[in-house]
C-alpha beads as a LAMMPS data file, in Angstrom:
LAMMPS data file: protein, C-alpha beads

429 atoms
428 bonds

1 atom types
1 bond types

-500.0 500.0 xlo xhi
-500.0 500.0 ylo yhi
-500.0 500.0 zlo zhi

Masses

1 110.0

Atoms # bond

1 1 1 114.655 -250.505 281.059
2 1 1 118.306 -249.610 280.450
3 1 1 119.425 -246.035 279.835
4 1 1 120.325 -246.723 276.160
5 1 1 116.931 -248.383 275.664
6 1 1 115.170 -245.352 277.109
7 1 1 117.151 -243.064 274.820
8 1 1 116.360 -245.264 271.845
9 1 1 112.629 -245.166 272.582
10 1 1 112.674 -241.377 272.533
11 1 1 114.386 -241.053 269.167
12 1 1 112.671 -244.031 267.515
13 1 1 110.007 -241.862 265.908
14 1 1 112.499 -239.334 264.488
15 1 1 113.729 -240.040 260.943
16 1 1 117.438 -240.890 260.984
17 1 1 118.212 -238.259 258.358
18 1 1 116.970 -235.540 260.715
19 1 1 119.220 -236.495 263.638
20 1 1 122.304 -234.251 263.492
21 1 1 125.709 -235.805 263.980
22 1 1 128.372 -234.112 266.044
23 1 1 132.045 -234.938 266.002
24 1 1 133.509 -235.575 269.437
25 1 1 135.533 -232.352 269.135
26 1 1 132.365 -230.375 268.359
27 1 1 130.588 -231.961 271.341
28 1 1 133.492 -230.962 273.595
29 1 1 133.286 -227.372 272.420
30 1 1 129.529 -227.272 272.992
31 1 1 129.973 -228.689 276.494
32 1 1 132.771 -226.287 277.401
33 1 1 130.909 -223.245 276.097
34 1 1 127.765 -224.265 277.982
35 1 1 129.801 -224.521 281.180
36 1 1 131.206 -221.026 280.758
37 1 1 134.578 -221.811 279.196
38 1 1 135.246 -219.804 276.069
39 1 1 137.892 -217.707 274.410
40 1 1 138.090 -214.453 276.318
41 1 1 136.014 -215.606 279.295
42 1 1 138.841 -214.493 281.608
43 1 1 139.754 -210.994 280.369
44 1 1 143.130 -209.796 281.623
45 1 1 143.213 -206.752 283.826
46 1 1 139.525 -206.783 284.738
47 1 1 138.472 -208.369 288.015
48 1 1 135.010 -209.940 287.880
49 1 1 132.358 -208.123 289.858
50 1 1 129.248 -209.258 291.679
51 1 1 127.179 -209.479 288.490
52 1 1 129.736 -211.749 286.799
53 1 1 129.994 -214.020 289.843
54 1 1 126.210 -214.300 290.118
55 1 1 125.805 -214.948 286.391
56 1 1 128.435 -217.693 286.465
57 1 1 126.629 -219.562 289.247
58 1 1 123.290 -219.184 287.488
59 1 1 124.795 -220.571 284.282
60 1 1 125.954 -223.692 286.125
61 1 1 122.845 -224.019 288.271
62 1 1 124.866 -225.175 291.284
63 1 1 128.193 -225.134 293.054
64 1 1 128.994 -228.348 294.888
65 1 1 130.184 -227.967 298.481
66 1 1 132.869 -230.069 300.106
67 1 1 134.803 -229.731 303.344
68 1 1 138.235 -230.582 301.876
69 1 1 140.426 -227.484 302.028
70 1 1 143.733 -228.747 300.634
71 1 1 143.804 -226.023 297.973
72 1 1 140.678 -224.005 298.734
73 1 1 137.043 -224.802 299.446
74 1 1 135.508 -226.682 296.543
75 1 1 132.846 -224.089 295.685
76 1 1 135.381 -221.294 295.147
77 1 1 137.446 -222.989 292.447
78 1 1 134.849 -223.462 289.643
79 1 1 134.336 -219.702 289.447
80 1 1 138.074 -219.089 289.400
81 1 1 138.384 -221.679 286.601
82 1 1 135.897 -219.727 284.477
83 1 1 136.417 -216.105 285.530
84 1 1 140.036 -216.024 286.611
85 1 1 141.114 -214.343 289.857
86 1 1 138.073 -212.919 291.615
87 1 1 137.285 -211.698 295.102
88 1 1 135.851 -214.718 296.932
89 1 1 134.103 -212.329 299.321
90 1 1 131.627 -211.696 296.497
91 1 1 130.622 -215.364 296.528
92 1 1 130.540 -215.304 300.329
93 1 1 128.216 -212.311 300.143
94 1 1 125.602 -213.959 297.912
95 1 1 125.930 -217.351 299.685
96 1 1 125.872 -215.970 303.263
97 1 1 129.258 -217.417 304.159
98 1 1 131.319 -215.716 306.815
99 1 1 130.275 -212.838 309.059
100 1 1 130.147 -210.079 306.465
101 1 1 127.365 -208.459 304.496
102 1 1 124.751 -210.758 302.950
103 1 1 123.010 -210.167 299.628
104 1 1 121.454 -213.608 299.468
105 1 1 121.148 -214.995 295.960
106 1 1 122.165 -218.571 296.764
107 1 1 120.940 -221.106 299.275
108 1 1 122.081 -224.586 300.277
109 1 1 120.334 -227.819 299.533
110 1 1 120.978 -231.383 298.368
111 1 1 121.055 -230.742 294.615
112 1 1 123.890 -232.796 293.082
113 1 1 125.380 -233.387 296.490
114 1 1 125.386 -230.655 299.128
115 1 1 125.315 -227.587 296.905
116 1 1 124.734 -223.881 296.605
117 1 1 121.820 -223.180 294.254
118 1 1 120.001 -219.990 293.209
119 1 1 117.333 -219.139 295.773
120 1 1 114.539 -219.454 293.212
121 1 1 115.458 -223.091 292.607
122 1 1 114.920 -224.191 296.201
123 1 1 111.224 -224.835 295.540
124 1 1 112.154 -227.189 292.678
125 1 1 113.360 -229.685 295.294
126 1 1 110.200 -229.880 297.404
127 1 1 109.558 -233.354 295.958
128 1 1 112.929 -234.486 297.331
129 1 1 112.149 -232.971 300.714
130 1 1 108.928 -234.964 300.805
131 1 1 110.443 -238.328 299.767
132 1 1 111.748 -239.333 303.149
133 1 1 112.215 -242.982 302.238
134 1 1 115.212 -241.976 300.106
135 1 1 117.212 -240.203 302.804
136 1 1 120.016 -241.791 304.794
137 1 1 119.091 -244.498 307.255
138 1 1 120.176 -242.523 310.321
139 1 1 118.031 -239.510 309.458
140 1 1 115.108 -241.706 308.434
141 1 1 115.305 -243.481 311.792
142 1 1 115.245 -240.184 313.674
143 1 1 112.301 -238.919 311.606
144 1 1 110.250 -242.052 312.190
145 1 1 111.319 -243.189 315.661
146 1 1 112.406 -239.984 317.425
147 1 1 109.623 -237.514 316.776
148 1 1 110.288 -236.069 320.225
149 1 1 113.867 -235.226 319.237
150 1 1 112.762 -233.700 315.921
151 1 1 110.113 -231.540 317.612
152 1 1 112.477 -230.439 320.383
153 1 1 115.184 -229.527 317.872
154 1 1 112.762 -227.615 315.658
155 1 1 111.478 -225.713 318.688
156 1 1 115.070 -224.875 319.664
157 1 1 115.701 -223.478 316.174
158 1 1 112.430 -221.530 316.333
159 1 1 113.357 -219.976 319.685
160 1 1 117.107 -219.463 319.300
161 1 1 117.955 -219.738 315.604
162 1 1 120.303 -219.462 313.896
163 1 1 122.022 -222.229 315.869
164 1 1 124.954 -224.544 315.345
165 1 1 124.870 -228.288 315.896
166 1 1 126.819 -227.839 319.142
167 1 1 124.033 -225.594 320.475
168 1 1 121.658 -228.557 320.696
169 1 1 123.496 -229.774 323.794
170 1 1 124.120 -233.264 322.472
171 1 1 127.560 -234.845 322.808
172 1 1 129.281 -236.685 320.011
173 1 1 130.153 -240.291 320.748
174 1 1 133.585 -241.745 320.132
175 1 1 134.101 -242.420 316.437
176 1 1 133.936 -246.014 315.277
177 1 1 136.499 -247.436 312.804
178 1 1 135.551 -246.711 309.200
179 1 1 132.889 -244.139 310.160
180 1 1 133.033 -241.062 307.924
181 1 1 130.652 -238.792 309.840
182 1 1 130.476 -239.074 313.604
183 1 1 127.295 -237.060 314.185
184 1 1 125.565 -236.720 317.537
185 1 1 121.767 -236.907 317.740
186 1 1 121.358 -233.144 317.652
187 1 1 123.288 -232.899 314.398
188 1 1 121.309 -235.785 312.895
189 1 1 118.043 -234.068 313.835
190 1 1 119.171 -230.767 312.320
191 1 1 120.254 -232.493 309.129
192 1 1 116.922 -234.332 308.932
193 1 1 115.112 -231.019 309.272
194 1 1 117.424 -229.540 306.640
195 1 1 116.693 -232.391 304.234
196 1 1 112.946 -232.088 304.692
197 1 1 113.061 -228.328 304.131
198 1 1 111.959 -227.150 307.573
199 1 1 115.302 -225.475 308.235
200 1 1 118.121 -224.217 306.074
201 1 1 121.640 -222.875 306.321
202 1 1 121.279 -219.277 307.455
203 1 1 125.042 -218.817 307.228
204 1 1 128.257 -220.761 307.176
205 1 1 130.993 -219.414 309.417
206 1 1 134.333 -221.234 309.211
207 1 1 132.374 -223.637 306.997
208 1 1 130.070 -224.570 309.888
209 1 1 126.342 -224.439 309.166
210 1 1 124.173 -222.128 311.229
211 1 1 120.635 -223.494 311.017
212 1 1 117.457 -221.439 311.022
213 1 1 113.843 -221.808 309.950
214 1 1 113.680 -221.774 306.175
215 1 1 111.045 -219.022 306.207
216 1 1 113.561 -216.778 307.989
217 1 1 116.130 -217.448 305.274
218 1 1 114.154 -217.254 302.029
219 1 1 111.629 -214.663 300.900
220 1 1 108.003 -215.859 300.728
221 1 1 107.991 -215.961 296.926
222 1 1 110.654 -218.686 297.024
223 1 1 108.589 -220.858 299.346
224 1 1 105.198 -220.645 297.648
225 1 1 103.832 -221.798 294.302
226 1 1 105.710 -225.084 294.622
227 1 1 105.503 -226.993 291.317
228 1 1 104.295 -230.607 291.150
229 1 1 106.987 -233.261 291.051
230 1 1 106.899 -233.795 287.277
231 1 1 106.955 -230.070 286.543
232 1 1 109.926 -229.608 288.879
233 1 1 111.764 -232.472 287.165
234 1 1 111.063 -230.875 283.778
235 1 1 112.523 -227.548 284.898
236 1 1 115.554 -229.245 286.455
237 1 1 116.094 -231.116 283.191
238 1 1 116.041 -227.783 281.342
239 1 1 118.605 -226.277 283.716
240 1 1 120.901 -229.298 283.391
241 1 1 120.544 -229.337 279.593
242 1 1 121.515 -225.681 279.348
243 1 1 124.463 -226.198 281.716
244 1 1 125.763 -229.268 279.859
245 1 1 125.048 -228.199 276.286
246 1 1 125.010 -231.736 274.918
247 1 1 124.280 -234.709 277.133
248 1 1 122.932 -238.214 277.442
249 1 1 120.007 -239.038 279.696
250 1 1 122.468 -240.382 282.271
251 1 1 124.367 -237.062 282.206
252 1 1 121.192 -235.050 282.704
253 1 1 119.982 -237.326 285.500
254 1 1 123.255 -237.175 287.404
255 1 1 123.352 -233.370 287.422
256 1 1 120.627 -233.328 290.082
257 1 1 120.935 -236.983 291.126
258 1 1 117.513 -237.711 289.644
259 1 1 116.408 -241.277 288.923
260 1 1 116.772 -241.970 285.202
261 1 1 113.277 -243.463 285.106
262 1 1 111.863 -240.133 286.323
263 1 1 113.916 -237.958 284.007
264 1 1 113.452 -239.904 280.753
265 1 1 109.786 -238.873 280.264
266 1 1 110.757 -235.238 280.831
267 1 1 113.385 -235.540 278.093
268 1 1 110.685 -236.885 275.773
269 1 1 108.537 -233.839 276.520
270 1 1 111.398 -231.410 275.896
271 1 1 112.238 -233.150 272.626
272 1 1 108.631 -232.794 271.477
273 1 1 108.663 -229.137 272.508
274 1 1 111.809 -228.537 270.445
275 1 1 113.898 -227.544 273.461
276 1 1 116.102 -230.645 273.227
277 1 1 117.369 -231.879 269.878
278 1 1 118.353 -235.545 269.518
279 1 1 121.905 -235.866 268.183
280 1 1 124.497 -238.536 267.617
281 1 1 127.980 -237.898 268.959
282 1 1 130.848 -239.711 267.291
283 1 1 132.180 -242.454 269.551
284 1 1 129.224 -242.438 271.945
285 1 1 127.146 -245.606 272.030
286 1 1 124.185 -243.792 273.604
287 1 1 121.962 -241.150 271.971
288 1 1 122.496 -237.606 273.159
289 1 1 120.497 -234.392 273.323
290 1 1 121.580 -230.897 272.321
291 1 1 120.088 -227.873 274.053
292 1 1 118.358 -225.962 271.267
293 1 1 120.095 -222.675 272.075
294 1 1 123.529 -224.142 272.842
295 1 1 126.493 -222.278 271.410
296 1 1 128.498 -224.284 268.892
297 1 1 131.892 -222.550 268.627
298 1 1 134.252 -223.600 265.846
299 1 1 137.248 -223.239 268.134
300 1 1 137.780 -222.577 271.804
301 1 1 140.818 -221.380 273.740
302 1 1 140.509 -222.074 277.459
303 1 1 142.955 -222.643 280.287
304 1 1 141.902 -223.791 283.728
305 1 1 142.624 -225.982 286.703
306 1 1 139.483 -227.941 287.568
307 1 1 138.210 -228.897 290.993
308 1 1 137.343 -232.591 291.453
309 1 1 133.836 -231.296 292.220
310 1 1 133.503 -229.073 289.135
311 1 1 130.238 -229.654 287.281
312 1 1 132.171 -230.064 284.021
313 1 1 133.719 -233.283 285.322
314 1 1 131.865 -234.450 288.442
315 1 1 130.067 -237.191 286.486
316 1 1 133.111 -239.336 285.745
317 1 1 131.564 -241.478 282.951
318 1 1 130.805 -238.272 281.022
319 1 1 134.339 -236.975 281.628
320 1 1 135.773 -240.139 280.128
321 1 1 133.287 -240.188 277.241
322 1 1 133.774 -236.504 276.406
323 1 1 137.501 -236.080 276.981
324 1 1 138.930 -239.604 276.988
325 1 1 140.140 -238.766 280.504
326 1 1 139.889 -241.413 283.228
327 1 1 139.650 -239.576 286.523
328 1 1 139.089 -240.684 290.092
329 1 1 139.627 -238.639 293.225
330 1 1 142.041 -240.492 295.510
331 1 1 141.424 -238.718 298.811
332 1 1 139.961 -241.879 300.310
333 1 1 142.520 -244.189 298.717
334 1 1 145.337 -245.363 301.048
335 1 1 148.510 -243.458 300.195
336 1 1 150.481 -246.496 298.901
337 1 1 147.680 -247.265 296.429
338 1 1 147.323 -243.765 294.989
339 1 1 148.321 -243.449 291.369
340 1 1 148.524 -239.670 291.051
341 1 1 148.155 -238.186 294.533
342 1 1 145.825 -236.917 297.229
343 1 1 144.198 -233.842 295.647
344 1 1 144.625 -234.011 291.908
345 1 1 143.255 -231.349 289.562
346 1 1 142.758 -231.929 285.829
347 1 1 144.259 -229.210 283.634
348 1 1 142.145 -227.913 280.752
349 1 1 143.986 -226.365 277.821
350 1 1 141.995 -225.184 274.824
351 1 1 139.497 -228.009 274.276
352 1 1 141.216 -230.943 275.988
353 1 1 142.173 -232.195 279.420
354 1 1 145.919 -232.434 278.888
355 1 1 147.427 -233.008 282.335
356 1 1 146.768 -233.488 286.030
357 1 1 148.545 -232.041 289.056
358 1 1 148.554 -233.023 292.717
359 1 1 148.432 -229.712 294.575
360 1 1 148.382 -228.324 298.072
361 1 1 148.243 -224.785 299.422
362 1 1 150.972 -224.662 302.070
363 1 1 149.642 -221.634 303.900
364 1 1 152.283 -221.633 306.624
365 1 1 155.072 -221.416 304.023
366 1 1 153.034 -219.212 301.677
367 1 1 153.552 -221.446 298.640
368 1 1 151.502 -223.564 296.264
369 1 1 152.985 -227.043 296.284
370 1 1 152.830 -229.223 293.196
371 1 1 153.504 -232.709 294.522
372 1 1 153.187 -234.401 291.166
373 1 1 152.502 -233.476 287.543
374 1 1 151.431 -235.858 284.794
375 1 1 150.843 -235.310 281.076
376 1 1 148.147 -237.054 279.092
377 1 1 149.096 -239.127 276.059
378 1 1 149.845 -237.078 272.944
379 1 1 150.086 -233.841 274.939
380 1 1 152.451 -231.171 273.629
381 1 1 154.601 -231.353 276.752
382 1 1 156.625 -228.106 276.325
383 1 1 153.484 -226.052 275.673
384 1 1 151.476 -227.788 278.387
385 1 1 154.287 -227.150 280.875
386 1 1 154.436 -223.432 279.980
387 1 1 150.688 -222.929 280.188
388 1 1 150.359 -224.990 283.369
389 1 1 153.178 -223.034 285.015
390 1 1 151.444 -219.766 284.153
391 1 1 148.113 -221.035 285.479
392 1 1 149.648 -222.306 288.711
393 1 1 151.382 -218.991 289.292
394 1 1 148.122 -217.143 288.644
395 1 1 146.326 -219.452 291.072
396 1 1 148.985 -218.973 293.739
397 1 1 148.545 -215.236 293.469
398 1 1 144.771 -215.541 293.715
399 1 1 145.142 -217.637 296.875
400 1 1 147.526 -215.102 298.415
401 1 1 150.467 -217.527 298.377
402 1 1 153.173 -214.939 297.823
403 1 1 155.969 -217.506 297.799
404 1 1 154.759 -218.749 294.432
405 1 1 154.791 -222.301 293.130
406 1 1 157.085 -225.059 294.363
407 1 1 157.189 -228.192 292.221
408 1 1 158.324 -231.682 293.142
409 1 1 159.895 -234.208 290.778
410 1 1 157.097 -236.785 290.759
411 1 1 155.381 -237.428 287.436
412 1 1 156.360 -237.406 283.773
413 1 1 155.494 -233.693 283.421
414 1 1 157.375 -232.592 286.527
415 1 1 160.715 -231.867 284.880
416 1 1 159.257 -229.718 282.127
417 1 1 157.027 -227.941 284.642
418 1 1 159.959 -227.156 286.913
419 1 1 161.882 -225.709 283.998
420 1 1 158.870 -223.622 282.983
421 1 1 158.560 -222.334 286.534
422 1 1 162.260 -221.514 286.567
423 1 1 162.606 -222.896 290.085
424 1 1 164.832 -225.777 291.242
425 1 1 163.081 -225.984 294.593
426 1 1 161.288 -229.125 295.674
427 1 1 157.954 -229.414 297.416
428 1 1 157.890 -231.295 300.681
429 1 1 156.366 -234.771 300.438

Bonds

1 1 1 2
2 1 2 3
3 1 3 4
4 1 4 5
5 1 5 6
6 1 6 7
7 1 7 8
8 1 8 9
9 1 9 10
10 1 10 11
11 1 11 12
12 1 12 13
13 1 13 14
14 1 14 15
15 1 15 16
16 1 16 17
17 1 17 18
18 1 18 19
19 1 19 20
20 1 20 21
21 1 21 22
22 1 22 23
23 1 23 24
24 1 24 25
25 1 25 26
26 1 26 27
27 1 27 28
28 1 28 29
29 1 29 30
30 1 30 31
31 1 31 32
32 1 32 33
33 1 33 34
34 1 34 35
35 1 35 36
36 1 36 37
37 1 37 38
38 1 38 39
39 1 39 40
40 1 40 41
41 1 41 42
42 1 42 43
43 1 43 44
44 1 44 45
45 1 45 46
46 1 46 47
47 1 47 48
48 1 48 49
49 1 49 50
50 1 50 51
51 1 51 52
52 1 52 53
53 1 53 54
54 1 54 55
55 1 55 56
56 1 56 57
57 1 57 58
58 1 58 59
59 1 59 60
60 1 60 61
61 1 61 62
62 1 62 63
63 1 63 64
64 1 64 65
65 1 65 66
66 1 66 67
67 1 67 68
68 1 68 69
69 1 69 70
70 1 70 71
71 1 71 72
72 1 72 73
73 1 73 74
74 1 74 75
75 1 75 76
76 1 76 77
77 1 77 78
78 1 78 79
79 1 79 80
80 1 80 81
81 1 81 82
82 1 82 83
83 1 83 84
84 1 84 85
85 1 85 86
86 1 86 87
87 1 87 88
88 1 88 89
89 1 89 90
90 1 90 91
91 1 91 92
92 1 92 93
93 1 93 94
94 1 94 95
95 1 95 96
96 1 96 97
97 1 97 98
98 1 98 99
99 1 99 100
100 1 100 101
101 1 101 102
102 1 102 103
103 1 103 104
104 1 104 105
105 1 105 106
106 1 106 107
107 1 107 108
108 1 108 109
109 1 109 110
110 1 110 111
111 1 111 112
112 1 112 113
113 1 113 114
114 1 114 115
115 1 115 116
116 1 116 117
117 1 117 118
118 1 118 119
119 1 119 120
120 1 120 121
121 1 121 122
122 1 122 123
123 1 123 124
124 1 124 125
125 1 125 126
126 1 126 127
127 1 127 128
128 1 128 129
129 1 129 130
130 1 130 131
131 1 131 132
132 1 132 133
133 1 133 134
134 1 134 135
135 1 135 136
136 1 136 137
137 1 137 138
138 1 138 139
139 1 139 140
140 1 140 141
141 1 141 142
142 1 142 143
143 1 143 144
144 1 144 145
145 1 145 146
146 1 146 147
147 1 147 148
148 1 148 149
149 1 149 150
150 1 150 151
151 1 151 152
152 1 152 153
153 1 153 154
154 1 154 155
155 1 155 156
156 1 156 157
157 1 157 158
158 1 158 159
159 1 159 160
160 1 160 161
161 1 161 162
162 1 162 163
163 1 163 164
164 1 164 165
165 1 165 166
166 1 166 167
167 1 167 168
168 1 168 169
169 1 169 170
170 1 170 171
171 1 171 172
172 1 172 173
173 1 173 174
174 1 174 175
175 1 175 176
176 1 176 177
177 1 177 178
178 1 178 179
179 1 179 180
180 1 180 181
181 1 181 182
182 1 182 183
183 1 183 184
184 1 184 185
185 1 185 186
186 1 186 187
187 1 187 188
188 1 188 189
189 1 189 190
190 1 190 191
191 1 191 192
192 1 192 193
193 1 193 194
194 1 194 195
195 1 195 196
196 1 196 197
197 1 197 198
198 1 198 199
199 1 199 200
200 1 200 201
201 1 201 202
202 1 202 203
203 1 203 204
204 1 204 205
205 1 205 206
206 1 206 207
207 1 207 208
208 1 208 209
209 1 209 210
210 1 210 211
211 1 211 212
212 1 212 213
213 1 213 214
214 1 214 215
215 1 215 216
216 1 216 217
217 1 217 218
218 1 218 219
219 1 219 220
220 1 220 221
221 1 221 222
222 1 222 223
223 1 223 224
224 1 224 225
225 1 225 226
226 1 226 227
227 1 227 228
228 1 228 229
229 1 229 230
230 1 230 231
231 1 231 232
232 1 232 233
233 1 233 234
234 1 234 235
235 1 235 236
236 1 236 237
237 1 237 238
238 1 238 239
239 1 239 240
240 1 240 241
241 1 241 242
242 1 242 243
243 1 243 244
244 1 244 245
245 1 245 246
246 1 246 247
247 1 247 248
248 1 248 249
249 1 249 250
250 1 250 251
251 1 251 252
252 1 252 253
253 1 253 254
254 1 254 255
255 1 255 256
256 1 256 257
257 1 257 258
258 1 258 259
259 1 259 260
260 1 260 261
261 1 261 262
262 1 262 263
263 1 263 264
264 1 264 265
265 1 265 266
266 1 266 267
267 1 267 268
268 1 268 269
269 1 269 270
270 1 270 271
271 1 271 272
272 1 272 273
273 1 273 274
274 1 274 275
275 1 275 276
276 1 276 277
277 1 277 278
278 1 278 279
279 1 279 280
280 1 280 281
281 1 281 282
282 1 282 283
283 1 283 284
284 1 284 285
285 1 285 286
286 1 286 287
287 1 287 288
288 1 288 289
289 1 289 290
290 1 290 291
291 1 291 292
292 1 292 293
293 1 293 294
294 1 294 295
295 1 295 296
296 1 296 297
297 1 297 298
298 1 298 299
299 1 299 300
300 1 300 301
301 1 301 302
302 1 302 303
303 1 303 304
304 1 304 305
305 1 305 306
306 1 306 307
307 1 307 308
308 1 308 309
309 1 309 310
310 1 310 311
311 1 311 312
312 1 312 313
313 1 313 314
314 1 314 315
315 1 315 316
316 1 316 317
317 1 317 318
318 1 318 319
319 1 319 320
320 1 320 321
321 1 321 322
322 1 322 323
323 1 323 324
324 1 324 325
325 1 325 326
326 1 326 327
327 1 327 328
328 1 328 329
329 1 329 330
330 1 330 331
331 1 331 332
332 1 332 333
333 1 333 334
334 1 334 335
335 1 335 336
336 1 336 337
337 1 337 338
338 1 338 339
339 1 339 340
340 1 340 341
341 1 341 342
342 1 342 343
343 1 343 344
344 1 344 345
345 1 345 346
346 1 346 347
347 1 347 348
348 1 348 349
349 1 349 350
350 1 350 351
351 1 351 352
352 1 352 353
353 1 353 354
354 1 354 355
355 1 355 356
356 1 356 357
357 1 357 358
358 1 358 359
359 1 359 360
360 1 360 361
361 1 361 362
362 1 362 363
363 1 363 364
364 1 364 365
365 1 365 366
366 1 366 367
367 1 367 368
368 1 368 369
369 1 369 370
370 1 370 371
371 1 371 372
372 1 372 373
373 1 373 374
374 1 374 375
375 1 375 376
376 1 376 377
377 1 377 378
378 1 378 379
379 1 379 380
380 1 380 381
381 1 381 382
382 1 382 383
383 1 383 384
384 1 384 385
385 1 385 386
386 1 386 387
387 1 387 388
388 1 388 389
389 1 389 390
390 1 390 391
391 1 391 392
392 1 392 393
393 1 393 394
394 1 394 395
395 1 395 396
396 1 396 397
397 1 397 398
398 1 398 399
399 1 399 400
400 1 400 401
401 1 401 402
402 1 402 403
403 1 403 404
404 1 404 405
405 1 405 406
406 1 406 407
407 1 407 408
408 1 408 409
409 1 409 410
410 1 410 411
411 1 411 412
412 1 412 413
413 1 413 414
414 1 414 415
415 1 415 416
416 1 416 417
417 1 417 418
418 1 418 419
419 1 419 420
420 1 420 421
421 1 421 422
422 1 422 423
423 1 423 424
424 1 424 425
425 1 425 426
426 1 426 427
427 1 427 428
428 1 428 429
């Protein structure tokens, strides 16, 4: 059954007159407010503390991890986008990253992709840990054909954990053309144990996982009372619905990478319980669902640079449907075929995505490079340039790039941005 058909079956019994209709602008405001963007969400002169950082992660339900460090690590930027400049050591502290103090409130698992999630949500993924037929072929092969390797690796973790992949003693083979991850057998075994929930990430130091037994990472209450599969899916649907505000079934399913066929019955249950309200959104050809307690602001003033892995935009069909913004990350696109650049961030201003910038933190020179800047159609270019310049300068300061922002000439917004920055300098290509 198609996604629209599944949506239609859910709302078929609801009289049409009772299904609210949202304008696209209203849906955008609901979505932005649900994701933590609102007027005054970044108060000037007040640095967010540990409580604000923790609350922001809990609101989103996850922070996606990624190894790309062109600007900063992917999980740092969504909180900056919502809270403004904050001390990233606070996130490190609750995520157990680095060598400093740990006040663990987050743990890693495969949620959307590799993600940080609140510790109490780890048990909601036990069904995924048990469904070994869905994991990658290499890990599945090790789990089924190399039980000796799995048992030896688990015993090594039990005796010496936390350990790194290099501590297994296995040697990585020469990379083959087109191979993204060149893992040795020890790393594959550790990742298989991580997927199945036997081990977890005790820490990350220099973004390298240190693996330990999961019972040495999480308190017992987070490992017991594991809900059945359907109950876990229902709770994950609730979390996604609150984080998205208004969403289609496909949007809700993608948040946790759940199969649509598994999530659709849970949506039906939440509709019947009054937690999800069927709505029609102008311009959408698929029914949507409004979280019953979602804020519905009449106006919203926000300003933010968005990571490619931000939960507001990581499901690209929703980004296009909600904002009319076609977005693809071009990291893996050969340079001559890139349209906008290597690491391009959408720019949110008020309630719209109005521009995109190709950025790089040049740490050796101490500057934030803008390699290209592009305005969306119908954007108020002078205002967008002023606000983008201010946001880039704020971001440079947050990243400790004391040399400020250096803008190149590429893109139809570049000239106005350079004037707004008041700098004639050019970024290196």
